[in-house]
C-alpha positions in Angstrom: 146.8 120.3 68.5 144.9 117.2 68.2 146.0 113.9 66.9 144.2 111.4 65.0 145.4 107.7 64.6 146.1 106.7 60.9 143.6 104.0 60.8 140.8 106.5 61.2 142.0 108.3 58.1 142.2 105.5 55.5 141.5 107.8 52.6 144.3 110.1 53.6 146.9 107.3 54.4 149.0 107.5 51.3 149.4 111.2 51.8 150.4 110.6 55.4 153.0 108.1 54.1 154.4 110.8 51.8 154.6 113.3 54.4 156.4 110.7 56.6 158.8 110.4 53.8 159.4 114.1 53.8 156.9 115.7 51.5 154.5 118.4 52.2 151.0 117.5 51.2 148.4 120.2 50.6 144.8 119.6 51.2 142.5 121.6 48.8 138.9 122.5 48.4 137.4 124.1 45.5 141.1 124.5 44.3 142.4 126.5 47.2 144.7 125.2 49.5 143.2 125.1 53.1 145.6 122.6 55.1 148.7 120.7 54.8 150.2 117.4 56.0 153.5 118.1 57.0 156.7 115.9 58.1 156.9 115.7 61.9 160.4 117.2 61.4 159.0 120.4 59.7 156.4 120.7 62.9 159.4 120.4 65.2 161.5 123.2 63.4 158.4 125.6 63.5 158.0 124.8 67.1 161.9 125.3 67.7 161.9 128.7 65.8 158.8 129.8 67.8 160.5 129.0 71.0 163.6 130.8 69.9 161.7 133.9 69.1 159.8 133.7 72.4 163.4 133.2 74.4 164.7 136.3 72.4 161.7 138.5 73.3 162.2 137.5 76.9 165.8 138.3 76.9 164.9 141.9 75.4 162.4 142.3 77.9 164.9 141.7 80.7 167.1 144.1 79.2 164.5 146.8 79.3 165.4 149.9 81.5 163.1 150.5 84.5 162.3 149.2 87.9 161.7 145.8 88.7 158.0 144.8 89.6 157.9 142.3 92.5 156.0 139.1 91.7 153.7 139.6 94.8 152.5 142.9 93.2 152.0 141.6 89.9 149.7 138.6 91.3 148.1 141.3 93.4 147.1 143.2 90.0 145.8 140.1 88.1 
């Protein structure tokens, strides 16, 4: 992800402030939505959901049957 200081996007500052107040602002081009400015809380929620999904997949992988592969072998194969 990248960051852009608000003072560098004066034309969008109202939209940014609306997002900070909890609104999702859609950026359009030719009438089509191409991006969005979202509240930081929405981004944190999405990241937390992704982390939870990753953790669930890791737990499932640990529960798979079969032999464990030693780390040294894995490193050697990479």
